C-alpha positions in Angstrom: 192.5 23.1 103.5 191.1 25.8 105.0 187.0 26.4 105.6 187.0 29.7 104.6 187.8 31.5 101.6 187.7 35.0 100.3 186.9 33.8 96.8 186.3 30.6 94.9 187.0 30.1 91.4 185.7 27.9 89.3 188.0 25.7 86.4 186.2 24.1 83.8 187.3 21.0 82.1 188.1 22.2 78.9 190.8 25.5 80.9 193.1 23.5 82.1 195.6 26.5 81.3 198.7 27.0 83.2 199.9 30.3 81.8 196.8 32.0 82.8 196.7 35.1 85.0 195.3 33.8 87.9 198.0 32.1 88.9 200.8 34.2 88.5 200.5 35.0 92.6 199.8 32.1 95.3 197.1 33.8 97.4 195.6 31.3 100.4 192.6 33.3 100.4 191.6 31.8 97.1 190.2 28.5 96.4 190.2 26.6 93.4 187.8 24.2 92.4 187.8 21.5 89.7 185.0 18.8 89.4 184.0 16.1 87.7 180.3 17.0 87.4 177.1 14.3 86.4 175.8 16.8 84.0 178.4 17.0 81.8 178.8 13.0 81.4 174.9 13.0 80.7 173.6 15.7 77.8 175.1 13.3 75.8 176.7 10.2 75.3 180.0 10.5 75.3 183.0 8.1 74.3 184.7 7.1 77.2 188.2 7.8 76.0 187.2 11.1 76.2 185.7 10.9 79.6 188.7 9.3 80.8 191.3 12.2 79.0 189.1 15.2 80.4 189.5 13.8 83.6 192.9 12.3 83.7 193.8 15.9 82.3 191.3 17.7 84.9 193.5 15.5 88.0 196.8 16.4 86.2 196.1 19.9 86.1 195.1 19.7 89.9 198.3 18.5 91.2 200.2 20.9 89.0 198.3 23.7 90.6 199.0 22.0 94.2 202.5 21.7 93.5 202.6 25.0 92.8 201.6 26.4 96.5 197.9 26.7 95.3 194.7 26.4 97.4 192.7 23.0 95.1 189.8 21.2 95.3 189.3 18.4 93.3 186.0 16.7 93.4 185.4 13.3 91.7 182.0 11.9 90.7 181.8 10.5 94.3 181.4 13.5 95.7 179.4 15.5 93.1 176.6 12.4 92.5 174.4 14.5 94.5 174.1 17.5 93.0 171.5 17.8 89.8 173.5 20.7 87.5 176.4 22.9 88.4 175.1 25.6 89.9 173.7 23.6 92.5 177.1 23.0 93.5 178.4 25.7 93.2 176.4 27.8 95.5 177.0 24.5 97.8 180.4 25.0 98.1 180.2 29.2 98.6 178.0 28.4 101.2 181.0 25.8 102.6 183.6 27.6 102.5 181.9 31.2 103.4 183.1 33.3 100.2 182.7 37.0 99.4 183.2 36.3 96.1 182.8 33.9 92.8 185.1 33.9 89.7 184.9 31.9 86.5 186.6 32.2 83.0 184.1 32.8 80.4 183.0 29.1 79.2 183.3 28.0 75.6 179.6 26.6 75.1 177.3 28.6 74.8 175.0 26.1 77.4 177.4 26.5 80.0 177.8 30.1 79.9 174.4 30.8 80.6 174.1 28.4 83.0 176.9 30.4 84.9 175.1 33.4 84.1 172.5 32.5 85.9 173.7 31.0 89.2 172.1 32.6 92.1 174.0 33.3 95.0 173.5 35.5 97.7 174.0 39.2 97.2 177.0 39.6 99.4 179.2 37.2 97.1 180.5 39.5 93.8 180.7 37.2 91.1 182.8 37.9 88.4 184.0 36.4 84.7 187.2 36.6 83.5 188.7 35.7 79.6 190.2 32.5 79.4 193.3 33.9 77.6 193.5 31.6 75.2 192.3 32.5 71.7 194.3 34.7 69.2 190.8 36.9 68.2 189.5 38.4 71.6 186.1 37.6 72.1 184.9 41.2 72.1 186.2 41.2 68.6 183.8 38.6 67.6 181.8 40.8 66.6 183.9 43.2 64.4 184.8 40.0 62.0 181.5 38.0 62.1 177.6 38.7 61.8 174.9 36.5 62.5 173.4 34.8 59.8 176.3 35.8 57.2 178.8 33.9 55.4 182.3 35.0 55.8 184.9 33.8 53.9 187.5 32.4 56.0 189.8 32.9 53.7 190.0 36.8 54.2 189.4 36.3 58.1 193.1 33.6 58.0 194.9 36.4 55.6 194.2 39.1 58.7 195.0 36.5 61.7 198.2 36.0 60.1 198.7 39.9 59.0 197.6 40.3 62.5 200.0 38.1 64.7 203.1 38.2 62.3 202.9 34.6 61.3 204.9 33.3 57.8 205.0 37.2 56.9 207.9 39.0 55.2 207.0 42.1 56.1 203.1 42.6 54.5 203.8 39.7 52.3 203.1 36.2 52.6 206.2 33.9 52.7 206.4 31.9 49.8 204.5 34.7 47.5 201.3 32.5 48.4 198.7 33.2 51.3 197.1 28.9 50.6 198.6 26.2 49.4 195.7 24.1 49.8 195.8 23.0 46.5 199.1 21.4 47.3 197.3 19.4 50.0 195.1 17.2 48.2 197.4 14.2 46.8 196.6 10.4 48.1 199.1 8.1 49.6 200.3 5.5 47.5 201.7 2.2 48.4 205.3 3.2 48.4 204.1 5.6 51.2 202.8 4.0 52.9 206.2 1.9 54.8 207.5 5.7 55.7 204.1 6.8 57.9 205.5 7.6 61.2 203.1 5.4 63.6 201.9 8.1 66.5 203.3 8.6 69.4 201.5 7.3 72.8 201.3 7.6 76.2 200.3 5.3 79.1 197.8 6.7 81.8 195.9 4.1 83.9 192.0 4.9 83.4 191.5 1.7 85.6 189.9 4.6 89.0 187.8 6.7 86.3 186.2 3.4 84.7 185.3 1.9 88.2 183.9 5.5 89.1 181.7 5.8 85.5 180.9 2.1 86.3 180.3 2.7 90.0 177.8 5.7 88.9 176.0 3.9 85.9 177.5 6.4 83.2 176.4 5.5 80.0 179.5 5.4 77.3 180.5 4.0 74.6 184.0 3.0 72.6 186.7 0.8 72.8 187.6 0.7 76.8 191.5 0.8 77.5 193.6 0.1 80.4 196.3 2.7 79.7 195.3 6.2 77.8 197.7 7.1 75.3 196.0 10.6 74.7 198.6 13.5 76.3 196.8 15.2 79.4 199.4 17.3 80.7 201.8 19.3 79.3 204.8 17.9 79.5 203.0 15.0 77.2 201.8 17.7 75.2 204.9 19.6 74.6 206.2 16.4 73.4 203.6 15.2 70.9 204.3 18.4 69.3 207.5 18.4 69.1 207.2 15.0 67.5 204.9 16.3 65.2 207.2 18.9 64.6 210.4 16.3 63.5 208.6 13.6 62.6 205.2 14.2 60.9 205.5 18.4 59.4 207.7 17.3 56.8 204.9 15.1 54.5 201.5 16.9 56.6 200.8 19.4 54.1 200.8 17.2 51.1 199.0 14.3 52.8 196.9 16.6 54.9 193.8 15.0 53.1 194.5 11.4 52.1 193.0 8.2 53.9 194.1 4.7 54.6 193.3 1.5 55.7 196.4 -0.2 55.2 198.1 -0.1 58.4 196.1 0.2 61.2 199.9 1.1 63.2 199.7 4.5 61.3 195.9 5.3 62.4 196.6 9.1 62.9 199.0 9.6 59.1 200.7 12.4 58.9 198.1 14.6 61.5 199.7 16.1 65.0 196.7 15.2 67.1 196.7 18.1 69.0 193.5 19.0 69.5 192.1 18.0 72.5 195.1 19.3 74.0 194.3 22.4 72.2 190.3 22.5 73.1 191.3 21.4 76.7 193.8 24.5 76.8 196.6 22.4 77.4 198.4 24.1 75.0 198.2 27.9 73.2 197.2 28.2 69.8 199.9 30.7 69.2 202.8 28.9 71.2 201.8 26.0 68.8 201.7 27.6 65.7 204.8 29.5 66.9 207.1 26.4 68.1 205.9 24.7 64.9 206.8 27.9 62.3 210.1 28.1 64.1 211.4 24.3 63.5 210.2 24.5 59.7 212.5 27.6 59.8 215.5 25.5 60.9 214.9 22.6 58.3 213.4 24.4 55.5 215.5 21.5 53.3 213.3 19.4 54.4 210.0 21.1 55.4 208.3 23.4 52.3 206.3 26.4 52.8 203.0 24.1 52.0 203.7 21.8 55.1 203.6 24.1 57.7 201.4 26.8 55.9 198.5 24.0 55.8 199.1 23.3 60.1 199.2 27.4 60.6 195.9 27.8 58.5 193.9 25.0 60.4 194.9 26.1 63.7 194.8 30.5 63.4 192.5 30.2 60.6 189.8 27.5 60.7 189.7 27.4 64.4 189.3 30.8 65.3 186.8 31.2 62.4 184.5 28.3 63.6 185.2 30.0 66.7 183.7 33.1 65.6 181.0 31.6 63.5 179.7 29.6 67.0 179.2 32.7 69.1 177.7 35.2 66.6 175.6 32.7 65.6 173.9 30.8 69.1 171.8 29.8 69.9 169.8 29.7 67.2 172.6 28.1 65.5 171.3 24.8 67.0 168.2 24.5 66.0 169.1 25.2 62.5 168.0 22.5 59.4 167.7 24.2 56.4 167.7 20.7 54.5 164.9 19.2 56.9 166.6 16.1 57.8 164.9 13.6 59.8 166.2 9.9 59.3 167.6 7.7 61.7 171.6 7.7 62.8 172.2 3.7 61.4 173.2 1.4 63.9 176.2 0.8 62.5 177.6 4.3 63.7 178.3 2.4 66.9 179.3 -0.9 65.8 181.4 -0.3 62.4 179.4 -3.8 61.4 178.5 -2.5 57.3 180.2 -3.8 53.9 181.0 -0.1 53.1 184.7 0.2 54.0 185.3 3.4 53.9 182.4 3.6 56.7 184.0 1.1 58.4 187.0 1.8 58.9 186.4 5.5 59.5 183.7 4.3 62.2 185.8 1.2 63.9 188.6 3.8 64.4 186.7 6.5 65.3 185.5 3.4 68.0 188.5 2.6 68.5 190.7 5.3 68.9 188.3 8.2 69.5 189.6 10.3 66.7 189.0 10.5 62.8 191.0 13.3 61.1 188.9 16.4 59.1 188.7 14.6 55.7 187.2 11.0 57.4 184.8 13.3 59.1 183.5 15.9 56.2 183.9 13.2 53.4 182.6 9.4 54.8 180.9 10.2 57.8 179.5 13.9 57.0 178.7 12.5 53.9 177.2 10.2 54.2 175.0 11.6 56.5 174.7 14.5 54.0 173.4 11.9 51.0 171.0 10.2 53.5 169.5 12.6 55.1 170.2 12.1 58.6 169.2 14.2 61.2 171.4 16.6 61.8 170.8 17.1 65.4 171.2 13.0 65.7 174.5 13.4 63.6 175.5 16.6 66.0 175.4 14.7 68.7 177.3 11.5 67.7 180.5 14.2 66.2 180.2 15.6 69.6 180.2 12.1 71.3 182.4 10.0 69.7 185.5 13.0 68.8 188.1 13.6 71.8 188.5 17.0 70.8 184.9 17.2 70.5 183.4 20.4 72.5 180.0 22.2 71.1 182.0 25.7 69.6 184.1 23.9 67.3 181.6 20.9 66.7 178.5 22.7 65.9 179.3 24.5 63.4 181.2 22.2 61.7 179.2 19.4 61.6 175.5 21.6 61.1 177.9 24.0 58.7 180.6 22.3 56.8 179.4 18.9 57.0 175.5 18.7 56.6 175.0 22.4 55.1 172.2 22.6 57.7 172.9 26.9 57.9 172.1 27.2 54.8 175.4 28.5 53.9 176.9 30.1 56.7 180.1 28.1 57.0 180.5 26.3 53.3 179.3 27.7 50.2 177.9 24.7 49.1 177.0 21.3 50.3 180.0 19.3 50.8 178.3 16.3 49.3 180.3 13.8 46.8 180.3 10.4 44.9 182.5 7.0 45.7 185.1 9.0 43.2 186.4 11.4 45.8 186.9 8.8 48.2 188.4 6.5 45.5 191.0 9.4 44.5 191.3 9.9 48.1 192.2 6.9 49.6 192.8 3.2 49.0 189.1 1.9 50.7 187.6 1.3 47.8 189.9 -2.0 46.8 189.1 -3.5 50.1 185.0 -2.6 49.8 182.2 -5.3 49.0 180.9 -2.4 46.7 182.1 -1.8 43.1 182.8 2.2 43.1 182.9 2.7 39.7 179.1 1.1 39.7 176.3 3.3 40.1 172.8 1.3 39.6 173.8 -2.7 40.3 173.4 -4.2 43.2 177.1 -4.1 43.6 177.5 -0.1 43.3 179.0 2.1 45.8 176.0 3.1 47.4 177.1 6.8 47.9 176.9 7.0 43.9 173.4 6.5 43.7 172.5 8.6 46.7 175.1 11.7 45.8 172.7 12.2 42.5 169.5 11.2 44.4 170.9 14.1 46.8 171.6 16.7 44.1 167.8 16.4 42.9 166.3 16.1 45.5 167.8 19.5 46.8 168.1 20.9 43.3 165.9 24.2 43.7 168.2 25.1 46.3 171.6 24.9 45.1 171.7 24.8 41.3 171.7 28.3 40.7 175.2 27.6 43.3 178.3 28.9 40.7 180.1 26.1 42.4 177.3 23.2 41.5 175.9 24.7 37.9 177.4 22.0 36.4 176.6 18.9 38.2 173.1 19.6 36.9 174.1 20.1 33.3 176.1 16.8 33.3 172.9 15.1 34.7 170.5 16.4 32.3 172.8 14.7 29.0 171.7 11.3 30.8 169.4 9.1 28.9 166.2 8.9 31.1 166.9 4.8 32.0 170.2 5.7 33.4 168.9 8.7 35.5 165.5 6.3 36.7 167.7 3.3 37.4 170.2 5.8 39.4 167.9 7.4 41.8 166.2 3.7 41.8 169.2 2.3 43.2 169.3 5.1 45.6 165.4 4.2 46.7 166.9 1.1 47.6 170.3 2.0 49.6 167.6 4.3 51.3 165.1 1.9 52.8 167.8 -0.4 53.4 170.5 1.5 54.4 170.9 -0.3 58.0 172.1 -3.3 55.9 174.5 -1.5 53.7 
């Protein structure tokens, strides 16, 4: 490797886009730098599988660039341990390789963009920021779709994206006659459905060297350690997982999109694609994923209905792009929003899964074992519990950001503070997604094996979600009663006799005072 380069280009761990225009031509005057950096492991405690997946994917990408003929410098924690921050490392490398230009792709996290925007380099070094060439909505157009502190309906944004990219469209009309089939995506898995759930496609990448580095540098992490990482860390892996999803999961994806079960440990991902890590690390492009899935649907309409593919498309070109727009149009103040003034401590069982609530136990254990839970588990089980109990939103943020393999702040924060915790006051969600045990029972089989009784509200055996739901609704009545989607809830409460109301709130008070023992 040369000691002199005209330009140094930084590649962050979530910028593993092999199709980026940077790589169209080989130029030995350009040095690409990919680094395992201590600061990225310390701002929040991460699941060990998340760290291993990113480091393995970064290393694999580095090797692929080298194989393609590019000059690449890959730095492990061993080489970066002496640097307090990313800017410190950049300054040293620019000097070491005598570069005249430093280039980076726009970070998707506000803190990193701020950091890179303030890197102090000598005046003779030209600093340039380029687009990541990943998202469907160009960064400069976000301001045309999203305004700060204002709610924008996702459905309208989604329709514009469908039209713009001609996805599932027949001229200017949606295929099937409807834009959204969400009402068809809410089926519960029945006992007879369980045997047909496909087992997830797993990979086998060694974590030995990465785990040794983490321990050598005293990196604090949590979650289940695995010898072989089963997540996709190369483009080849990711495409194989996408094809597996299309063939085996897509035919029933929409139908059971919101379903949950604890009946089969070997089928823990149900019909979900598990492509979010590959997408968020930019190993896969969203348009490529959608087009490939739509093409499969079009060739298999005899076995895949429009409701299945539409639900999948909506997640990627609708929700994912929408959440990014919310993030960038509202940062940095969004990170401070706490509309409900929550401040309670996160219970210990979020780190151990040692709780008698079966829904929480199953969801948290799965999260600790696989660094994964699907959107309804995150929203309506752990998220719902934190909302109802008033857990401090910053603590909730940090747990979600650390535990899930696909969690990067731009996608995690609006989903947590907005959709899950209603901390943004309605920028994302039009109402708090609060629910009693009845919803969990409706969408899962968790309640069948639970210590608590989902049908009871006031007894010692009553499902905590039931009384906590009413406590939450009464506590925040002044904030949400006028919401047209919630008004009926209070009319139902007001019809209950005073003794039953008191017993329900007393049970909630006991649950809150004894939250660590639930």
